[in-house]
C-alpha positions as CSV (number, residue, x, y, z in Angstrom):
1,M,85.2,-85.9,-82.6
2,R,85.0,-88.5,-79.8
3,M,85.8,-85.9,-77.2
4,T,83.1,-83.5,-78.5
5,L,80.4,-86.1,-78.3
6,S,81.6,-87.3,-74.9
7,S,81.5,-83.7,-73.5
8,R,78.0,-83.2,-74.9
9,F,76.8,-86.4,-73.4
10,L,78.3,-85.5,-70.0
11,V,76.7,-82.1,-70.0
12,Q,73.3,-83.4,-71.1
13,S,73.3,-86.4,-68.7
14,T,74.5,-84.2,-65.8
15,I,71.7,-81.6,-66.4
16,V,69.1,-84.3,-66.5
17,L,70.3,-86.0,-63.3
18,L,70.8,-82.7,-61.5
19,G,67.2,-81.8,-62.5
20,V,65.9,-85.1,-61.0
21,G,68.0,-84.5,-57.8
22,L,66.7,-80.9,-57.6
23,F,63.2,-82.1,-57.9
24,A,63.7,-84.6,-55.1
25,L,65.3,-81.9,-53.0
26,L,62.4,-79.5,-53.6
27,A,60.0,-82.3,-52.6
28,I,61.8,-82.7,-49.3
29,V,61.9,-78.9,-48.8
30,G,58.2,-78.5,-49.8
31,M,57.1,-81.4,-47.6
32,T,59.1,-80.0,-44.7
33,I,57.6,-76.5,-45.1
34,W,54.1,-77.9,-45.3
35,L,54.6,-80.1,-42.3
36,N,56.1,-77.2,-40.4
37,E,53.1,-75.1,-41.1
38,R,50.8,-78.0,-40.0
39,S,53.0,-78.4,-36.9
40,Q,52.6,-74.8,-36.0
41,A,48.8,-75.0,-36.5
42,H,48.7,-78.2,-34.3
43,F,50.9,-76.5,-31.7
44,R,48.4,-73.5,-31.5
45,E,45.5,-75.9,-31.3
46,V,47.3,-77.9,-28.5
47,I,48.0,-74.7,-26.6
48,D,44.4,-73.6,-27.0
49,A,43.1,-77.0,-25.9
50,R,45.4,-77.0,-23.0
51,D,44.4,-73.6,-21.9
52,I,40.7,-74.4,-22.2
53,R,41.2,-77.7,-20.2
54,G,43.1,-75.9,-17.6
55,S,40.5,-73.1,-17.3
56,A,37.7,-75.7,-17.0
57,V,39.5,-77.7,-14.3
58,E,40.4,-74.6,-12.3
59,L,36.8,-73.4,-12.6
60,Q,35.5,-76.7,-11.4
61,S,38.0,-76.7,-8.6
62,A,37.1,-73.1,-7.6
63,L,33.4,-74.0,-7.4
64,Q,34.1,-77.0,-5.3
65,T,36.3,-74.9,-3.0
66,A,33.6,-72.2,-2.7
67,E,31.0,-74.9,-2.0
68,A,33.1,-76.6,0.6
69,S,33.8,-73.3,2.3
70,Q,30.0,-72.5,2.3
71,R,29.1,-76.0,3.7
72,G,31.8,-75.7,6.4
73,F,30.5,-72.3,7.5
74,L,26.9,-73.5,7.5
75,L,27.7,-76.6,9.6
76,S,30.0,-75.0,12.1
77,G,29.2,-71.3,12.0
78,N,32.9,-70.6,12.2
79,E,33.9,-67.8,9.8
80,I,37.4,-69.3,9.3
81,Y,35.8,-71.6,6.7
82,L,35.0,-68.5,4.6
83,S,38.7,-67.5,4.2
84,P,39.0,-69.2,0.7
85,Y,35.5,-68.4,-0.3
86,D,36.0,-64.9,-2.0
87,N,39.2,-66.0,-3.7
88,A,37.5,-69.1,-5.1
89,K,34.6,-66.9,-6.4
90,A,37.1,-64.5,-8.1
91,L,39.0,-67.4,-9.6
92,A,35.8,-68.9,-10.9
93,E,34.8,-65.6,-12.6
94,R,38.2,-65.2,-14.2
95,Q,38.2,-68.8,-15.6
96,L,34.6,-68.4,-16.8
97,E,35.7,-65.2,-18.7
98,T,38.6,-67.2,-20.2
99,L,36.2,-69.8,-21.5
100,R,33.9,-67.2,-23.0
101,R,36.8,-65.7,-25.0
102,A,38.0,-69.2,-26.1
103,F,34.6,-70.2,-27.4
104,A,33.6,-66.8,-28.7
105,V,33.6,-67.9,-32.4
106,E,31.9,-71.3,-32.0
107,D,28.1,-71.0,-31.9
108,D,27.4,-74.3,-30.2
109,A,30.1,-73.9,-27.6
110,K,29.1,-70.3,-27.1
111,A,25.6,-71.4,-26.1
112,M,27.0,-74.0,-23.7
113,V,29.3,-71.4,-22.1
114,Q,26.3,-69.0,-21.7
115,R,24.3,-71.7,-20.0
116,L,27.4,-72.5,-17.8
117,G,27.6,-68.9,-16.8
118,I,23.9,-68.9,-15.8
119,L,24.5,-72.0,-13.7
120,I,27.6,-70.5,-12.0
121,R,25.8,-67.3,-11.3
122,D,22.8,-69.0,-9.7
123,K,25.1,-71.3,-7.7
124,V,27.1,-68.4,-6.4
125,S,23.9,-66.5,-5.6
126,E,22.6,-69.5,-3.7
127,M,25.8,-69.8,-1.7
128,D,25.9,-66.1,-1.0
129,Q,22.3,-66.2,0.2
130,T,22.8,-69.1,2.6
131,I,26.0,-67.6,4.0
132,A,24.2,-64.3,4.6
133,L,21.3,-66.0,6.4
134,K,23.8,-68.0,8.5
135,A,25.7,-64.8,9.4
136,D,22.3,-63.2,10.5
137,R,21.7,-66.4,12.6
138,R,18.7,-67.3,10.5
139,D,19.8,-70.9,10.5
140,S,16.3,-72.4,9.8
141,E,16.0,-70.3,6.6
142,A,19.5,-71.3,5.4
143,D,18.7,-75.0,6.1
144,A,15.4,-74.7,4.2
145,I,17.3,-73.5,1.1
146,L,19.8,-76.3,1.5
147,R,17.1,-79.0,1.8
148,T,15.7,-77.9,-1.6
149,N,18.9,-79.4,-3.2
150,R,18.8,-76.7,-5.8
151,G,22.5,-75.9,-5.1
152,K,23.4,-79.5,-5.7
153,A,21.4,-79.6,-8.9
154,L,23.2,-76.5,-10.2
155,M,26.6,-77.9,-9.2
156,D,25.8,-81.2,-10.9
157,E,24.7,-79.5,-14.1
158,A,27.8,-77.3,-14.1
159,N,30.1,-80.3,-13.5
160,V,28.4,-82.0,-16.6
161,F,29.3,-79.0,-18.7
162,L,32.8,-78.7,-17.3
163,S,33.5,-82.4,-17.7
164,G,32.3,-82.2,-21.3
165,I,34.8,-79.3,-21.9
166,V,37.6,-81.3,-20.4
167,R,36.8,-84.4,-22.4
168,A,36.6,-82.3,-25.6
169,A,40.0,-80.7,-24.9
170,D,41.5,-84.1,-24.2
171,R,40.1,-85.4,-27.5
172,R,41.6,-82.5,-29.3
173,L,45.0,-83.1,-27.7
174,T,44.9,-86.8,-28.6
175,E,43.9,-86.1,-32.2
176,G,46.7,-83.5,-32.5
177,V,49.3,-86.0,-31.3
178,E,48.0,-88.7,-33.7
179,E,48.1,-86.3,-36.6
180,Q,51.7,-85.2,-35.7
181,R,52.7,-88.9,-35.7
182,A,51.1,-89.4,-39.1
183,N,52.9,-86.3,-40.5
184,A,56.2,-87.4,-39.1
185,A,55.8,-90.8,-40.7
186,L,54.9,-89.1,-44.0
187,L,58.0,-86.9,-43.7
188,R,60.2,-90.0,-43.1
189,L,58.8,-91.8,-46.1
190,T,59.3,-88.7,-48.3
191,S,62.9,-88.2,-47.1
192,I,63.8,-91.9,-47.7
193,V,62.4,-91.8,-51.2
194,A,64.1,-88.5,-52.0
195,A,67.4,-89.8,-50.5
196,I,67.3,-92.9,-52.7
197,V,66.7,-90.7,-55.7
198,I,69.5,-88.3,-54.8
199,V,71.9,-91.3,-54.3
200,L,71.0,-92.6,-57.7
201,V,71.6,-89.1,-59.2
202,V,75.0,-88.9,-57.5
203,G,75.8,-92.3,-58.8
204,G,74.8,-91.4,-62.3
205,V,76.9,-88.2,-62.2
206,I,79.9,-90.0,-60.9
207,A,79.6,-92.6,-63.6
208,S,79.4,-89.9,-66.3
209,A,82.3,-88.1,-64.7
210,L,84.5,-91.2,-64.6
211,R,83.8,-91.9,-68.3
212,Y,84.6,-88.3,-69.2
213,A,87.8,-88.4,-67.0
214,R,89.1,-91.4,-68.9
215,E,88.8,-89.6,-72.2
216,I,90.3,-86.5,-70.6
217,A,93.3,-88.6,-69.5
218,Q,93.8,-89.8,-73.0
219,A,93.7,-86.3,-74.4
220,R,96.1,-85.1,-71.6
221,D,98.7,-87.7,-72.6
222,E,98.5,-86.4,-76.2
223,V,98.8,-82.8,-75.1
224,R,101.7,-83.6,-72.8
225,A,103.6,-85.0,-75.7
226,L,102.9,-81.9,-77.7
227,N,103.9,-79.5,-74.9
228,A,107.2,-81.2,-74.2
229,G,108.8,-79.4,-77.1
230,L,106.9,-76.2,-76.6
231,E,108.0,-75.9,-73.0
232,E,111.6,-76.1,-74.0
233,R,111.1,-73.4,-76.6
234,V,109.3,-71.2,-74.0
235,T,112.2,-71.7,-71.6
236,R,114.7,-70.6,-74.1
237,R,112.6,-67.6,-75.1
238,T,112.1,-66.6,-71.5
239,A,115.8,-66.7,-70.9
240,D,116.4,-64.5,-73.9
241,L,113.8,-62.0,-72.7
242,A,115.3,-61.9,-69.3
243,Q,118.7,-61.2,-70.8
244,A,117.2,-58.5,-73.0
245,R,115.5,-56.9,-70.0
246,D,118.7,-56.9,-68.0
247,R,120.5,-55.3,-70.9
248,A,117.8,-52.7,-71.3
249,E,118.0,-51.9,-67.6
250,V,121.7,-51.5,-67.8
251,L,121.4,-49.3,-70.9
252,L,118.7,-47.2,-69.2
253,A,120.9,-46.7,-66.1
254,E,123.8,-45.8,-68.4
255,V,121.6,-43.3,-70.2
256,N,120.5,-41.7,-66.9
257,H,124.2,-41.6,-65.8
258,R,125.2,-39.9,-69.0
259,V,122.3,-37.5,-68.9
260,A,123.2,-36.6,-65.3
261,N,126.9,-36.1,-66.2
262,S,125.9,-34.0,-69.3
263,L,123.6,-31.8,-67.3
264,T,126.3,-31.4,-64.6
265,M,128.7,-30.3,-67.4
266,V,126.1,-27.9,-68.8
267,A,125.7,-26.4,-65.3
268,S,129.4,-26.0,-65.0
269,L,129.6,-24.3,-68.4
270,V,126.8,-22.0,-67.3
271,R,128.7,-21.3,-64.1
272,L,131.9,-20.4,-66.0
273,Q,129.9,-18.2,-68.3
274,A,128.4,-16.4,-65.3
275,N,131.8,-15.8,-63.8
276,A,133.0,-14.3,-67.0
277,L,130.2,-11.7,-67.0
278,T,130.3,-8.3,-65.4
279,D,126.5,-7.5,-65.6
280,Q,125.0,-8.5,-62.2
281,A,121.6,-9.2,-63.7
282,A,123.0,-11.5,-66.3
283,K,125.1,-13.3,-63.7
284,D,122.0,-13.8,-61.5
285,A,120.0,-15.1,-64.4
286,L,122.7,-17.6,-65.3
287,E,123.1,-18.7,-61.6
288,E,119.3,-19.4,-61.5
289,T,119.6,-21.4,-64.7
290,Q,122.5,-23.4,-63.2
291,A,120.4,-24.2,-60.2
292,R,117.5,-25.4,-62.4
293,I,119.8,-27.6,-64.4
294,L,121.4,-29.1,-61.3
295,A,117.9,-29.9,-59.9
296,I,117.1,-31.9,-63.1
297,S,120.5,-33.6,-63.0
298,L,119.9,-34.8,-59.5
299,V,116.8,-36.7,-60.6
300,H,118.8,-38.6,-63.2
301,R,121.5,-39.4,-60.6
302,R,118.7,-40.9,-58.4
303,L,117.4,-42.9,-61.3
304,Y,120.6,-44.7,-62.3
305,S,121.4,-45.5,-58.7
306,S,117.9,-46.9,-57.8
307,G,116.3,-50.1,-58.7
308,D,113.1,-48.6,-60.3
309,V,113.6,-46.0,-63.1
310,R,109.9,-45.2,-63.1
311,F,109.7,-43.5,-59.7
312,V,111.8,-41.2,-57.6
313,E,112.0,-41.3,-53.8
314,L,111.2,-37.7,-53.0
315,D,112.6,-37.6,-49.4
316,G,116.1,-38.6,-50.7
317,Y,116.0,-36.5,-53.8
318,L,114.7,-33.3,-52.2
319,G,117.0,-33.8,-49.2
320,S,120.1,-33.9,-51.6
321,L,118.7,-31.0,-53.6
322,L,118.2,-28.8,-50.5
323,E,121.7,-29.6,-49.3
324,H,123.1,-28.5,-52.6
325,L,121.0,-25.3,-52.7
326,E,122.1,-24.4,-49.2
327,T,125.8,-24.9,-50.1
328,S,125.4,-22.9,-53.3
329,M,123.6,-20.0,-51.6
330,R,126.2,-19.7,-48.9
331,A,128.9,-19.7,-51.6
332,E,127.1,-16.7,-53.2
333,G,127.1,-14.8,-49.9
334,H,123.8,-15.8,-48.2
335,G,125.6,-17.6,-45.4
336,G,123.3,-16.4,-42.6
337,T,120.2,-18.2,-43.9
338,S,119.7,-21.9,-43.1
339,I,117.4,-24.6,-44.5
340,S,115.4,-27.1,-42.4
341,H,113.1,-29.8,-43.8
342,Q,110.6,-32.4,-42.9
343,L,110.1,-34.8,-45.9
344,Q,107.8,-37.8,-45.8
345,P,108.9,-40.9,-47.8
346,L,106.8,-40.4,-50.9
347,R,107.3,-41.6,-54.5
348,L,106.6,-39.7,-57.7
349,Q,107.0,-40.3,-61.4
350,T,110.2,-39.1,-63.0
351,D,108.7,-36.2,-65.0
352,A,106.7,-35.0,-62.0
353,S,109.8,-35.3,-59.8
354,V,111.8,-33.0,-62.2
355,N,109.0,-30.5,-62.1
356,L,108.8,-30.6,-58.3
357,G,112.6,-30.1,-58.0
358,V,112.4,-27.0,-60.2
359,V,109.6,-25.6,-58.0
360,V,111.7,-26.3,-54.8
361,T,114.7,-24.6,-56.5
362,E,112.7,-21.5,-57.4
363,W,111.0,-21.1,-54.0
364,V,114.1,-21.8,-51.9
365,T,116.4,-19.6,-54.0
366,N,113.9,-16.7,-53.8
367,A,113.6,-17.2,-50.0
368,F,117.4,-17.1,-49.7
369,K,117.7,-14.0,-51.8
370,Y,114.7,-11.8,-50.8
371,A,113.2,-13.0,-47.5
372,Y,115.9,-11.7,-45.2
373,P,117.5,-8.6,-46.8
374,D,118.9,-7.2,-43.6
375,R,119.1,-10.2,-41.2
376,T,119.5,-13.9,-41.0
377,G,116.7,-16.4,-40.8
378,D,115.4,-19.9,-41.5
379,V,113.8,-21.4,-44.6
380,R,111.6,-24.4,-43.8
381,V,110.5,-27.0,-46.4
382,R,107.8,-29.6,-45.7
383,L,106.5,-32.5,-47.8
384,S,103.6,-34.5,-46.5
385,R,100.8,-36.7,-47.8
386,L,97.2,-35.4,-47.6
387,A,94.1,-37.6,-46.9
388,D,92.6,-37.2,-50.4
389,G,95.4,-39.0,-52.4
390,R,97.4,-35.8,-52.9
391,A,100.6,-34.4,-51.4
392,E,101.6,-31.0,-50.2
393,L,104.9,-29.1,-50.6
394,V,105.3,-26.1,-48.4
395,V,108.2,-23.6,-48.4
396,E,107.9,-20.9,-45.7
397,D,110.0,-18.3,-44.1
398,D,109.8,-15.6,-41.4
399,G,111.1,-12.8,-43.6
400,I,109.7,-9.5,-44.9
401,G,106.8,-11.1,-46.6
402,R,105.4,-11.0,-50.2
403,R,103.2,-8.0,-51.2
404,E,101.0,-8.2,-54.3
405,D,101.6,-4.4,-55.1
406,A,105.4,-4.7,-54.6
407,P,107.6,-4.5,-57.7
408,V,108.8,-7.9,-59.0
409,K,112.3,-8.7,-57.9
410,G,114.5,-10.5,-60.4
411,T,113.5,-11.3,-64.0
412,G,110.1,-12.8,-63.1
413,L,110.9,-15.9,-65.0
414,G,110.8,-18.1,-61.9
415,T,107.2,-17.2,-61.2
416,R,106.3,-18.1,-64.8
417,I,108.2,-21.4,-64.5
418,V,106.3,-22.3,-61.3
419,K,103.0,-21.6,-63.0
420,G,103.9,-23.7,-66.0
421,V,105.2,-26.5,-63.9
422,A,102.0,-26.5,-61.8
423,A,99.8,-26.7,-64.9
424,A,101.9,-29.7,-66.1
425,M,101.5,-31.5,-62.8
426,R,97.8,-30.6,-62.4
427,A,98.7,-29.0,-59.2
428,E,97.5,-26.0,-57.2
429,V,99.8,-23.1,-56.2
430,Q,99.1,-20.8,-53.3
431,Y,101.1,-17.9,-51.8
432,L,100.0,-17.0,-48.2
433,R,101.1,-14.0,-46.3
434,R,102.2,-14.6,-42.7
435,Q,103.0,-12.1,-39.9
436,P,105.9,-12.2,-40.6
437,G,106.9,-14.1,-43.6
438,T,105.5,-16.0,-46.6
439,V,104.2,-19.5,-47.2
440,A,104.4,-21.0,-50.8
441,R,102.2,-24.1,-51.1
442,L,102.0,-26.6,-53.9
443,V,99.3,-29.4,-53.8
444,F,99.8,-32.1,-56.4
445,P,98.4,-35.6,-57.1
446,L,100.3,-38.7,-56.1
447,P,100.4,-41.8,-58.2
448,A,98.0,-44.7,-57.3
449,D,99.6,-47.4,-55.3
């Protein structure tokens, strides 16, 4: 009962403490996000203020450059002083347009920029007029315009506006920096408080965990004492199971050995019976039966000699089967035909391997008997893996071919056996005509790795 109460206390206290820590963490995250948004806004404001200040300073500098160029030309009459004049006017127009866009949404500033535009226009007009008069050598008229001091008044008023814009931009920059400092201080304070809370939460969780660990240690000691006897019983039981498994494997191997020997004996009896007959059709039928029995017996020989009785290695099994079939066919008078094979190392379940061996026996035997009635040839067997998790067995020859309208040779039992075996294996059977020869193809599923 003490352990149950302690576990409940640990869970409840951990949940509460983690909730407090999560709240502190969310406070830090929320404050950071808010301050980041404020920083972005301040950054945009600083950029805008910097651009406005830069435009005002450059506009003022451009006007001063244009005025200096004008005065130099009027005093000396040397046109070299007019070299920077046009560039200065163009720069002034661009910077004035920048200020118009910057203050487009502020009514007070918009009126100020409009007045500034009028002043600059009048100032530029006055400078253009005096330069034109000087260029026409009407110096007295140009001097009369200068003595009115209208240009100086326009320039002074424009400088007042531009200086006000610069001061306002500087003030915005200063305020932005101050607010950034205040926000940074607030973030530091929030982080410190949240860190203290998180440290307290971690300390509370550690204290609860240590208390729970002490009780767990007590329970572990009790369980260890109970498990001491249980482990000994499990060890003995495991040894007994291992011995039983070894005996079962030995017995299964012995069963496969006996089955293989029994099937070999049955095949021998069938062979003796065939030798005792005089009817050729009956002898052929018994010889085909013997071949099928030997194909099955080879599977069992592979099983009792391998380490895994669930699967058969097809390359070794089919290789042995083809060697046996070639030897048997030559002994029956088909010595001119040979077998070649390409077998990938695939595995198949025992029952499916038996069925596959029967199919190979039927197709190879038929090729030996009927593909080359008046000449020698080659029977080719190929086993390969396909890309879709299936395998392909192909038996092909270069003989006379297989015609659908031709009368069935032999008893026809082999064809029925192949169809039945294919259905049991969930396989597809195809007979393809070649020029010359025949291709027999079986596509069957492979077991999952």
